[in-house]
One Martini backbone bead per residue (centre of mass of N, CA, C, O) as a GRO file, in nm:
protein
  119
    1MET     BB    1   0.056   0.064  -0.017
    2LYS     BB    2   0.288   0.267  -0.010
    3ASN     BB    3   0.333   0.290  -0.320
    4LYS     BB    4   0.042   0.401  -0.380
    5ILE     BB    5   0.057   0.657  -0.210
    6ASN     BB    6   0.292   0.793  -0.381
    7LEU     BB    7   0.080   0.854  -0.632
    8ILE     BB    8  -0.037   1.077  -0.470
    9LYS     BB    9  -0.185   1.397  -0.544
   10ILE     BB   10  -0.228   1.699  -0.444
   11ASN     BB   11  -0.490   1.852  -0.615
   12LYS     BB   12  -0.517   1.593  -0.849
   13THR     BB   13  -0.640   1.372  -0.704
   14ASN     BB   14  -0.924   1.160  -0.708
   15LYS     BB   15  -1.168   0.942  -0.631
   16ASN     BB   16  -1.136   0.765  -0.882
   17ASP     BB   17  -0.834   0.711  -0.851
   18ILE     BB   18  -0.855   0.573  -0.575
   19LEU     BB   19  -1.037   0.337  -0.660
   20GLU     BB   20  -0.831   0.227  -0.866
   21LEU     BB   21  -0.585   0.200  -0.666
   22LEU     BB   22  -0.741   0.080  -0.372
   23GLY     BB   23  -1.040   0.060  -0.400
   24PRO     BB   24  -1.267   0.013  -0.197
   25VAL     BB   25  -1.409   0.147   0.067
   26LEU     BB   26  -1.384   0.081   0.412
   27ILE     BB   27  -1.402   0.385   0.532
   28GLU     BB   28  -1.667   0.629   0.559
   29ASN     BB   29  -1.672   0.995   0.605
   30LYS     BB   30  -1.900   1.236   0.504
   31ASN     BB   31  -1.852   1.483   0.691
   32GLU     BB   32  -1.518   1.478   0.643
   33LYS     BB   33  -1.431   1.363   0.376
   34ARG     BB   34  -1.334   1.049   0.451
   35TRP     BB   35  -1.091   0.800   0.383
   36THR     BB   36  -1.026   0.449   0.483
   37TYR     BB   37  -0.729   0.258   0.496
   38PHE     BB   38  -0.618  -0.096   0.546
   39GLU     BB   39  -0.327  -0.307   0.640
   40VAL     BB   40  -0.295  -0.649   0.763
   41ARG     BB   41  -0.009  -0.852   0.860
   42GLU     BB   42   0.048  -1.190   0.956
   43THR     BB   43   0.233  -1.424   1.166
   44LYS     BB   44   0.375  -1.726   1.279
   45THR     BB   45   0.553  -1.860   1.493
   46LYS     BB   46   0.696  -2.150   1.607
   47TYR     BB   47   0.493  -2.108   1.872
   48GLY     BB   48   0.209  -1.961   1.763
   49VAL     BB   49   0.268  -1.664   1.753
   50LYS     BB   50   0.146  -1.360   1.670
   51LYS     BB   51   0.281  -1.146   1.402
   52VAL     BB   52   0.317  -0.823   1.310
   53TYR     BB   53   0.457  -0.693   0.978
   54LEU     BB   54   0.188  -0.532   0.876
   55ASN     BB   55   0.072  -0.174   0.929
   56ASP     BB   56  -0.149   0.002   0.729
   57TYR     BB   57  -0.261   0.352   0.743
   58VAL     BB   58  -0.514   0.554   0.578
   59GLU     BB   59  -0.598   0.905   0.528
   60ILE     BB   60  -0.846   1.065   0.308
   61PHE     BB   61  -0.888   1.397   0.209
   62PHE     BB   62  -1.155   1.602   0.085
   63ASP     BB   63  -1.301   1.813  -0.108
   64LYS     BB   64  -1.590   1.941  -0.267
   65TYR     BB   65  -1.460   1.817  -0.557
   66GLY     BB   66  -1.276   1.537  -0.493
   67LEU     BB   67  -1.009   1.639  -0.395
   68ILE     BB   68  -0.710   1.613  -0.259
   69LYS     BB   69  -0.588   1.764   0.064
   70LYS     BB   70  -0.516   1.495   0.243
   71VAL     BB   71  -0.252   1.273   0.380
   72ASP     BB   72  -0.257   0.995   0.620
   73PHE     BB   73   0.031   0.798   0.715
   74TYR     BB   74   0.061   0.469   0.870
   75ASP     BB   75   0.291   0.265   1.020
   76LEU     BB   76   0.430   0.054   1.240
   77ASN     BB   77   0.626   0.270   1.357
   78SER     BB   78   0.422   0.519   1.384
   79MET     BB   79   0.215   0.370   1.572
   80LYS     BB   80   0.409   0.370   1.829
   81LYS     BB   81   0.377   0.698   1.861
   82VAL     BB   82   0.098   0.687   1.940
   83GLN     BB   83  -0.132   0.849   2.153
   84PHE     BB   84  -0.321   0.731   2.411
   85SER     BB   85  -0.569   0.714   2.615
   86LYS     BB   86  -0.614   0.645   2.965
   87SER     BB   87  -0.896   0.630   2.940
   88LYS     BB   88  -1.199   0.458   2.998
   89THR     BB   89  -1.453   0.262   2.867
   90LYS     BB   90  -1.765   0.186   2.958
   91SER     BB   91  -1.943  -0.089   2.958
   92LEU     BB   92  -2.286  -0.206   2.870
   93ALA     BB   93  -2.223  -0.480   2.912
   94ILE     BB   94  -2.140  -0.760   3.033
   95GLU     BB   95  -1.966  -0.852   3.284
   96ASP     BB   96  -1.702  -1.017   3.405
   97THR     BB   97  -1.806  -1.317   3.524
   98PHE     BB   98  -1.853  -1.625   3.643
   99SER     BB   99  -2.122  -1.681   3.485
  100LYS     BB  100  -2.018  -1.595   3.207
  101SER     BB  101  -1.789  -1.806   3.179
  102ILE     BB  102  -1.973  -2.053   3.205
  103LEU     BB  103  -2.153  -1.997   2.960
  104ASN     BB  104  -1.929  -1.982   2.749
  105SER     BB  105  -1.821  -2.262   2.790
  106THR     BB  106  -2.084  -2.418   2.726
  107ARG     BB  107  -2.123  -2.302   2.443
  108LYS     BB  108  -1.859  -2.416   2.320
  109ARG     BB  109  -1.916  -2.715   2.375
  110MET     BB  110  -2.174  -2.728   2.201
  111GLU     BB  111  -2.047  -2.645   1.935
  112ASN     BB  112  -1.838  -2.874   1.918
  113ALA     BB  113  -2.041  -3.107   1.932
  114ARG     BB  114  -2.195  -3.030   1.677
  115LYS     BB  115  -1.964  -3.050   1.478
  116LYS     BB  116  -1.916  -3.354   1.522
  117PHE     BB  117  -2.203  -3.444   1.449
  118ASP     BB  118  -2.215  -3.323   1.148
  119LYS     BB  119  -1.982  -3.518   1.026
   0.00000   0.00000   0.00000
């Protein structure tokens, strides 16, 4: 994706060029006139641990005519420098409780048994 991003020219490339270059929009914010693309690739180590070796993220901002006015590109190295908020969002879902873990465990066992039965 990094090579394709280098082909984008500010105030010259338009939405149709981006669709041809990067494909369909993954995330579109119509209020901000922003398109977001990302590419993540991972591999497993010899111990079965997943390791991300490619993490590209790009935000493309358009003006009212559909021409690109700004491109923000982040790769794996620049993502490490991004500062995240220390505050936490409270979940409105069921909290992790003993009963929830029991129910989840039971559900997983039933699904596995059904898969074996369906074969």
